[in-house]
Backbone as CSV, one residue per row, in Angstrom:
resi,resn,N_x,N_y,N_z,CA_x,CA_y,CA_z,C_x,C_y,C_z
1,UNK,0.841,-1.168,0.000,0.000,0.000,0.000,0.894,1.242,0.000
2,UNK,0.450,2.269,-0.664,1.233,3.492,-0.798,0.550,4.615,-0.017
3,UNK,1.270,5.162,0.964,0.744,6.262,1.771,1.763,7.390,1.728
4,UNK,1.346,8.556,1.272,2.227,9.737,1.198,3.542,9.426,0.483
5,UNK,3.456,8.776,-0.672,4.612,8.432,-1.495,5.595,7.498,-0.800
6,UNK,5.124,6.710,0.162,5.955,5.714,0.831,5.268,4.369,0.669
7,UNK,5.965,3.397,0.057,5.408,2.055,-0.102,5.541,1.307,1.217
8,UNK,4.429,0.760,1.710,4.435,0.026,2.972,3.962,-1.399,2.737
9,UNK,4.682,-2.368,3.319,4.237,-3.755,3.225,3.334,-4.067,4.426
10,UNK,2.933,-5.321,4.575,1.967,-5.692,5.617,2.508,-5.424,7.024
11,UNK,3.761,-5.753,7.266,4.345,-5.524,8.586,4.442,-4.050,8.926
12,UNK,4.773,-3.254,7.926,4.886,-1.810,8.136,3.516,-1.186,8.378
13,UNK,2.489,-1.709,7.692,1.121,-1.229,7.931,0.669,-1.564,9.353
14,UNK,1.047,-2.757,9.839,0.719,-3.131,11.210,1.363,-2.151,12.192
15,UNK,2.637,-1.825,11.968,3.321,-0.860,12.835,2.609,0.481,12.838
16,UNK,2.193,0.917,11.649,1.495,2.198,11.541,0.153,2.157,12.287
17,UNK,-0.585,1.041,12.152,-1.864,0.903,12.858,-1.662,0.920,14.371
18,UNK,-0.628,0.219,14.837,-0.347,0.178,16.272,-0.013,1.575,16.781
19,UNK,0.827,2.295,16.048,1.217,3.637,16.485,0.034,4.609,16.435
20,UNK,-0.827,4.462,15.419,-2.029,5.308,15.347,-2.967,5.021,16.518
21,UNK,-3.143,3.729,16.837,-4.001,3.361,17.966,-3.423,3.909,19.270
22,UNK,-2.111,3.848,19.409,-1.458,4.382,20.607,-1.675,5.893,20.708
23,UNK,-1.529,6.597,19.582,-1.734,8.054,19.583,-3.172,8.405,19.966
24,UNK,-4.149,7.621,19.468,-5.551,7.883,19.816,-5.799,7.638,21.304
25,UNK,-5.206,6.561,21.848,-5.351,6.289,23.279,-4.715,7.402,24.107
26,UNK,-3.598,7.904,23.638,-2.892,8.966,24.359,-3.697,10.263,24.359
27,UNK,-4.329,10.555,23.208,-5.176,11.758,23.120,-6.356,11.685,24.084
28,UNK,-6.921,10.467,24.214,-8.062,10.278,25.113,-7.638,10.239,26.578
29,UNK,-6.332,10.126,26.822,-5.835,10.055,28.193,-5.957,8.679,28.814
30,UNK,-6.175,7.660,27.990,-6.352,6.294,28.487,-5.311,5.374,27.855
31,UNK,-4.054,5.627,28.139,-2.987,4.824,27.543,-2.830,3.537,28.339
32,UNK,-3.026,2.409,27.670,-2.826,1.105,28.275,-2.057,0.265,27.256
33,UNK,-0.738,0.302,27.354,0.117,-0.370,26.369,-0.082,-1.876,26.419
34,UNK,-0.242,-2.410,27.614,-0.426,-3.855,27.747,-1.669,-4.316,26.990
35,UNK,-2.765,-3.591,27.147,-4.009,-3.923,26.448,-3.837,-3.775,24.937
36,UNK,-3.196,-2.701,24.513,-2.975,-2.461,23.084,-2.139,-3.582,22.464
37,UNK,-1.093,-3.988,23.167,-0.229,-5.054,22.645,-0.974,-6.377,22.563
38,UNK,-1.798,-6.660,23.561,-2.581,-7.891,23.533,-3.579,-7.850,22.383
39,UNK,-4.191,-6.696,22.168,-5.174,-6.521,21.105,-4.537,-6.699,19.724
40,UNK,-3.327,-6.177,19.544,-2.640,-6.230,18.254,-1.727,-7.452,18.103
41,UNK,-1.646,-8.296,19.125,-0.833,-9.526,19.112,0.652,-9.243,18.905
42,UNK,1.166,-8.292,19.658,2.604,-8.019,19.633,3.099,-7.963,21.074
43,UNK,4.398,-8.112,21.250,4.983,-8.032,22.579,5.197,-6.587,23.005
44,UNK,5.243,-6.376,24.328,5.462,-5.016,24.830,6.838,-4.502,24.429
45,UNK,7.845,-5.372,24.469,9.193,-4.926,24.099,9.234,-4.519,22.624
46,UNK,8.501,-5.249,21.788,8.415,-4.893,20.370,7.746,-3.536,20.212
47,UNK,6.657,-3.318,20.948,5.970,-2.033,20.878,6.916,-0.897,21.251
48,UNK,7.654,-1.062,22.334,8.532,0.022,22.778,9.685,0.270,21.805
49,UNK,10.152,-0.777,21.109,11.160,-0.573,20.049,10.575,0.269,18.925
50,UNK,9.359,-0.075,18.508,8.698,0.671,17.438,8.438,2.106,17.871
51,UNK,7.992,2.305,19.111,7.675,3.638,19.623,8.925,4.513,19.676
52,UNK,10.034,3.919,20.051,11.294,4.667,20.135,11.724,5.173,18.758
53,UNK,11.470,4.381,17.735,11.908,4.713,16.379,10.914,5.591,15.620
54,UNK,9.648,5.547,16.001,8.566,6.187,15.244,8.564,7.705,15.405
55,UNK,8.469,8.381,14.272,8.257,9.829,14.258,6.990,10.067,13.446
56,UNK,6.062,10.781,14.019,4.709,10.891,13.468,4.663,11.401,12.034
57,UNK,5.438,12.409,11.698,5.341,13.028,10.372,6.406,12.525,9.403
58,UNK,7.071,11.439,9.748,8.087,10.863,8.875,7.818,9.365,8.764
59,UNK,7.076,8.969,7.732,6.674,7.571,7.596,7.826,6.639,7.257
60,UNK,8.964,7.168,6.862,10.097,6.281,6.588,10.622,5.656,7.876
61,UNK,10.263,6.204,9.036,10.690,5.599,10.298,9.941,4.303,10.579
62,UNK,8.826,4.085,9.895,8.042,2.854,10.045,8.633,1.727,9.198
63,UNK,9.400,2.080,8.169,9.935,1.091,7.236,10.832,0.082,7.958
64,UNK,10.864,-1.135,7.420,11.718,-2.184,7.957,13.171,-1.831,7.686
65,UNK,14.000,-1.965,8.706,15.424,-1.673,8.547,16.185,-2.957,8.267
66,UNK,17.206,-2.833,7.456,18.048,-3.978,7.143,18.886,-4.349,8.361
67,UNK,19.023,-5.646,8.603,19.865,-6.113,9.700,21.271,-6.426,9.216
68,UNK,21.490,-6.235,7.930,22.802,-6.498,7.343,23.813,-5.509,7.913
69,UNK,25.018,-5.969,8.192,26.022,-5.026,8.697,26.339,-3.960,7.658
70,UNK,26.530,-2.747,8.120,26.809,-1.646,7.201,28.237,-1.696,6.682
71,UNK,29.136,-2.222,7.468,30.513,-2.409,7.004,31.046,-3.694,7.625
72,UNK,31.829,-4.409,6.859,32.403,-5.656,7.346,33.884,-5.466,7.605
73,UNK,34.422,-6.320,8.422,35.841,-6.241,8.720,36.640,-6.673,7.497
74,UNK,37.690,-5.957,7.221,38.542,-6.310,6.095,39.976,-6.448,6.577
75,UNK,40.717,-7.265,5.872,42.132,-7.455,6.179,42.918,-6.490,5.307
76,UNK,43.820,-5.708,5.901,44.622,-4.784,5.091,45.457,-5.546,4.062
77,UNK,45.620,-4.940,2.886,46.356,-5.601,1.813,47.797,-5.880,2.206
78,UNK,48.380,-5.069,3.050,49.763,-5.309,3.486,49.869,-6.658,4.189
79,UNK,48.882,-6.995,4.985,48.886,-8.274,5.691,48.663,-9.413,4.707
80,UNK,47.766,-9.232,3.751,47.499,-10.272,2.754,48.753,-10.564,1.947
81,UNK,49.458,-9.518,1.542,50.676,-9.688,0.747,51.746,-10.403,1.558
82,UNK,51.828,-10.137,2.841,52.822,-10.814,3.672,52.486,-12.280,3.870
83,UNK,51.222,-12.598,3.993,50.829,-13.978,4.288,50.841,-14.850,3.043
84,UNK,50.262,-14.378,1.950,50.173,-15.183,0.735,51.447,-15.053,-0.087
85,UNK,51.907,-16.148,-0.648,53.090,-16.058,-1.513,52.762,-15.273,-2.784
86,UNK,53.634,-14.350,-3.146,53.394,-13.484,-4.287,53.926,-14.113,-5.567
87,UNK,54.996,-14.844,-5.464,55.649,-15.402,-6.652,54.799,-16.501,-7.278
88,UNK,54.839,-16.577,-8.587,54.131,-17.652,-9.285,54.873,-18.954,-9.063
89,UNK,54.129,-20.011,-8.951,54.741,-21.318,-8.804,55.052,-21.687,-7.369
90,UNK,54.997,-20.761,-6.463,55.266,-21.120,-5.069,54.009,-21.754,-4.482
91,UNK,54.199,-22.706,-3.629,53.046,-23.413,-3.070,52.658,-22.797,-1.734
92,UNK,51.444,-23.008,-1.378,50.950,-22.501,-0.095,51.181,-23.523,1.009
93,UNK,51.883,-24.597,0.701,52.114,-25.642,1.685,53.044,-25.151,2.791
94,UNK,54.044,-24.350,2.441,54.959,-23.809,3.442,54.704,-22.309,3.556
95,UNK,54.121,-21.887,4.646,53.826,-20.460,4.777,55.098,-19.625,4.903
96,UNK,55.038,-18.403,4.384,56.179,-17.502,4.485,56.386,-17.048,5.926
97,UNK,55.283,-16.902,6.651,55.358,-16.477,8.048,54.578,-17.456,8.918
98,UNK,55.055,-17.667,10.113,54.326,-18.521,11.042,53.175,-17.727,11.657
99,UNK,52.282,-18.439,12.290,51.140,-17.799,12.923,51.612,-16.845,14.014
100,UNK,52.613,-17.251,14.772,53.108,-16.389,15.850,53.778,-15.135,15.293
101,UNK,54.455,-15.249,14.134,55.091,-14.077,13.526,54.040,-13.087,13.038
102,UNK,52.946,-13.600,12.483,51.870,-12.717,12.025,51.221,-12.035,13.228
103,UNK,51.027,-12.795,14.316,50.409,-12.230,15.512,51.275,-11.134,16.123
104,UNK,52.604,-11.298,16.034,53.519,-10.289,16.578,53.636,-9.083,15.660
105,UNK,53.181,-9.211,14.428,53.209,-8.090,13.491,54.505,-7.973,12.723
106,UNK,55.211,-9.066,12.548,56.477,-9.025,11.795,56.253,-9.178,10.323
């Protein structure tokens, strides 16, 4: 479904409905998060995560966030060049450096 130029899937629509219901309860002065969570079949901890992230006039805060790491650990090329044999024809059977030498940074 498309709301205000933001495409929302089923899970995102559920989040929006929960937050709208919470806002209506808050306006009426009858906030009962436990009841709301039971009614919507979500956990209280899940509700509070969504509430922390939600901004009323920015629907992109409702969107599902990727759990993929933003950056992965990489090995510096200097270390790779020291560990792997550079010459053609050399075998990887005998390492140029021992594990302890690499750990010491030699």
